[in-house]
C-alpha positions in Angstrom: 0.0 0.0 0.0 2.8 2.3 0.9 4.6 1.3 -2.3 1.6 2.3 -4.4 1.3 5.6 -2.7 5.0 6.4 -3.2 4.8 5.4 -6.9 1.8 7.5 -7.5 3.5 10.4 -5.6 6.6 10.2 -7.7 4.5 10.1 -10.9 2.6 13.2 -9.9 5.9 14.9 -9.2 7.3 14.0 -12.7 4.1 15.1 -14.4 4.2 18.3 -12.5 7.8 18.9 -13.4 7.1 18.6 -17.1 3.9 20.6 -17.0 5.3 23.4 -14.8 7.3 26.5 -15.7 10.6 24.7 -15.5 9.4 22.0 -17.8 8.3 24.6 -20.3 11.7 26.1 -20.6 13.4 22.7 -20.7 11.1 21.8 -23.6 11.9 25.0 -25.4 15.6 24.4 -24.9 15.3 21.0 -26.5 13.3 22.4 -29.4 15.8 25.3 -29.9 18.8 22.8 -29.9 17.0 20.7 -32.4 16.4 23.7 -34.6 20.0 24.8 -34.3 21.2 21.4 -35.3 18.9 21.5 -38.3 20.0 25.0 -39.2 23.8 24.2 -39.3 23.3 20.8 -41.0 20.6 21.6 -43.6 20.2 25.4 -44.0 23.6 27.1 -43.4 25.6 25.4 -46.1 23.2 26.2 -49.0 22.8 29.7 -47.6 26.6 30.3 -47.7 26.8 28.9 -51.2 23.9 31.2 -52.3 25.7 34.2 -50.7 28.9 33.5 -52.6 27.0 33.1 -55.9 25.3 36.4 -55.3 28.6 38.1 -54.7 30.0 36.6 -58.0 27.0 37.9 -59.8 27.5 41.4 -58.4 31.2 41.3 -59.5 30.1 40.3 -63.0 27.4 42.9 -63.1 30.0 45.6 -62.1 32.3 44.6 -64.9 29.5 44.6 -67.4 28.4 48.1 -66.2 31.9 49.4 -66.5 32.2 48.0 -70.0 28.8 49.5 -70.9 29.9 52.9 -69.7 33.1 52.7 -71.7 31.2 51.6 -74.7 29.0 54.6 -74.4 32.0 56.9 -74.2 33.6 55.5 -77.3 30.9 56.7 -79.6 31.4 58.6 -82.8 31.7 62.0 -81.1 34.3 60.7 -78.7 36.3 59.2 -81.6 36.1 62.4 -83.6 37.3 64.4 -80.6 40.3 62.1 -80.1 41.2 62.2 -83.7 41.1 66.0 -83.6 43.4 66.0 -80.5 45.8 63.6 -82.2 45.8 65.8 -85.4 46.5 69.0 -83.3 49.2 67.2 -81.3 50.8 66.0 -84.6 50.8 69.5 -86.0 52.5 70.9 -82.8 55.0 68.1 -82.9 55.8 69.0 -86.6 56.3 72.7 -85.5 58.7 71.6 -82.8 60.6 69.3 -85.2 60.7 72.1 -87.8 62.2 74.5 -85.2 64.8 71.9 -84.2 65.6 71.0 -87.8 66.2 74.7 -88.6 68.6 74.9 -85.6 70.2 71.6 -86.7 70.8 72.9 -90.2 73.2 75.5 -88.7 75.0 72.7 -86.8 75.2 70.4 -89.8 76.6 73.0 -92.2 80.0 72.7 -93.8 82.4 75.6 -94.3 81.6 77.3 -97.6 83.1 79.8 -100.0 82.2 81.8 -103.0 83.1 80.5 -106.4 84.2 82.6 -109.4 80.5 83.3 -110.3 79.7 84.5 -106.8 77.8 81.3 -105.8 78.2 80.0 -102.2 79.3 76.4 -102.3 80.4 74.0 -99.5 84.1 73.2 -99.3 84.5 69.6 -100.3 88.3 69.4 -100.3 89.8 68.3 -97.0 92.9 70.5 -97.3 90.9 73.6 -98.1 88.5 72.8 -95.3 91.5 72.6 -92.9 92.8 76.0 -94.0 89.3 77.5 -93.6 89.1 76.0 -90.1 92.4 77.6 -89.1 91.4 80.9 -90.5 88.1 80.9 -88.7 89.8 80.0 -85.4 92.0 83.0 -85.7 89.0 85.2 -86.5 87.0 83.9 -83.5 89.8 84.5 -81.0 90.3 88.0 -82.4 86.6 88.7 -82.1 86.6 87.7 -78.4 89.6 89.8 -77.6 88.3 92.8 -79.4 85.4 92.8 -76.9 87.9 92.8 -74.0 87.2 89.2 -73.1 90.3 87.6 -71.6 91.1 84.0 -72.6 92.7 81.4 -70.3 95.3 79.2 -71.9 93.6 76.4 -73.9 90.2 77.8 -73.0 88.9 77.0 -76.4 89.3 73.3 -77.3 90.1 73.6 -81.0 91.4 70.6 -82.9 95.1 70.8 -83.7 95.9 69.0 -87.0 99.5 69.9 -87.4 100.6 68.9 -90.9 98.0 66.1 -91.1 95.1 66.4 -93.5 92.0 65.0 -91.8 89.4 62.7 -93.5 85.7 63.7 -93.7 84.9 61.1 -90.9 87.3 63.1 -88.7 86.1 66.5 -90.0 82.4 66.2 -89.4 82.4 66.0 -85.5 85.0 68.8 -85.4 82.9 70.9 -87.7 79.9 70.6 -85.3 82.1 71.5 -82.3 83.4 74.6 -84.2 79.8 75.8 -84.8 79.1 75.3 -81.0 82.2 77.3 -80.1 81.4 80.0 -82.7 77.9 80.3 -81.3 79.2 80.6 -77.7 81.5 83.4 -79.0 78.6 85.1 -80.5 76.8 85.0 -77.2 79.8 86.3 -75.2 80.5 89.3 -77.5 77.0 90.6 -76.9 76.4 92.7 -73.8 76.4 89.7 -71.4 79.0 91.0 -69.0 81.7 88.5 -69.9 85.1 89.3 -68.4 87.2 86.1 -68.9 86.6 82.8 -70.6 88.2 80.2 -68.4 87.3 77.2 -70.5 84.9 75.3 -72.7 85.0 71.5 -72.0 83.2 69.0 -74.1 82.1 66.1 -71.9 81.4 62.5 -72.6 78.0 62.2 -71.1 75.1 64.5 -70.3 73.5 64.9 -66.8 69.9 65.0 -67.9 69.6 63.6 -71.5 67.8 60.2 -71.6 68.4 57.5 -74.2 64.6 57.3 -74.8 65.1 60.4 -77.0 67.8 58.8 -79.1 65.5 58.2 -82.0 64.8 61.9 -82.2 68.1 63.5 -81.2 71.4 62.9 -79.5 73.2 65.3 -77.1 76.6 67.0 -77.3 77.4 67.9 -73.7 79.8 70.6 -72.6 80.6 72.9 -69.7 81.2 76.6 -69.9 83.3 78.3 -67.3 83.8 82.0 -67.1 84.1 85.2 -65.1 81.0 87.4 -65.4 79.6 90.6 -64.0 77.1 89.4 -61.4 74.1 91.5 -62.7 74.4 90.1 -66.2 73.8 86.4 -65.4 70.2 86.4 -66.6 71.2 88.2 -69.9 73.8 85.4 -70.5 71.3 82.7 -69.9 68.7 84.3 -72.2 71.3 84.7 -75.0 72.4 81.1 -74.6 68.8 79.9 -75.0 68.2 82.1 -78.1 71.4 81.4 -79.9 71.9 79.8 -83.3 72.6 76.4 -81.7 69.9 74.7 -79.6 71.4 74.7 -76.1 69.8 73.0 -73.2 70.9 74.2 -69.7 71.4 71.4 -67.2 73.1 73.0 -64.2 74.4 76.4 -63.1 77.0 77.0 -60.4 78.0 80.5 -59.1 80.9 81.3 -56.9 82.0 84.7 -55.6 85.5 85.8 -56.7 85.8 88.7 -54.2 86.5 90.8 -57.3 84.7 93.9 -58.7 84.4 95.2 -62.2 84.8 98.9 -62.8 83.0 100.3 -65.8 84.1 103.9 -66.7 81.2 106.4 -66.7 80.4 108.0 -70.0 80.1 111.3 -68.2 83.7 112.4 -67.7 82.6 115.2 -65.4 80.7 113.0 -63.0 81.6 113.1 -59.3 84.2 110.4 -58.6 82.4 109.0 -55.5 79.1 108.8 -57.4 80.9 107.1 -60.4 82.5 104.5 -58.1 79.1 103.9 -56.4 77.3 103.1 -59.6 80.0 101.5 -61.7 81.5 98.9 -59.4 79.9 95.5 -60.1 80.8 92.2 -58.3 82.4 89.6 -60.5 81.4 85.9 -60.1 82.7 82.6 -61.4 80.0 80.9 -63.4 80.0 77.2 -64.4 77.2 76.1 -66.8 76.6 72.5 -67.7 74.6 72.3 -70.9 74.2 70.1 -74.0 73.4 70.8 -77.6 70.5 69.1 -79.4 71.8 67.2 -82.4 68.7 66.2 -84.4 68.9 62.9 -86.2 68.5 63.1 -89.9 66.3 60.5 -91.5 
């Protein structure tokens, strides 16, 4: 009897446990765990795959939209505009090349003389060319000295032939260097404040020329060293850049010499102190690295 009472009591407790509040939350936990297992086993993998496929579709859509935009840009009006730009660019390039070619014609010229009929013809004989070369060297040096420009020893790197008659293969590079020196002399005898030419040095390599331009032109690099009135530096540079030969300035160095240049006043009756005040000009040592554009002939 007691056994039956105890059994029925325990049964009532169990039923009460599952039908009470605690039983409700336990049941809900079991259901949630079952759903969680179902989600990770049957739902999450397809959902991840679907998400990846959607991303791939978005990437493809973005590529197609970019292509469509570009396709709209490359219409007839766009093509016509680009053709016009290319044509204008080509014309400007032709102008630049014509300018450089005109400059290069001066650099490529050979010494000439007048024949018996007064026509100017190029000197084709090597011995005659050598004589003309020596004559023009003398004329160039005289021109510099007549403008009160001192010359250091061996300041001008002319070729010394002696009794040797050069070949045309040897003449042509010397001819170009002579035109460069002649053009520099033309610059210095202008009112650029030149006092002394310390040296012109032809270098092996340029500081700024790049081989990517070799199909258009090559460079003849050189360094100009001189004493100059300080307030004439800009005039010198301007005359270099507008000379017969196409110079490209790469580097400029300026050093003080602790010297001054005295220019006599045109007014002989001017007060001496005022004359000194306005006529003394500092003298500087100037070194200019530059190169000459030597356009390639087709």
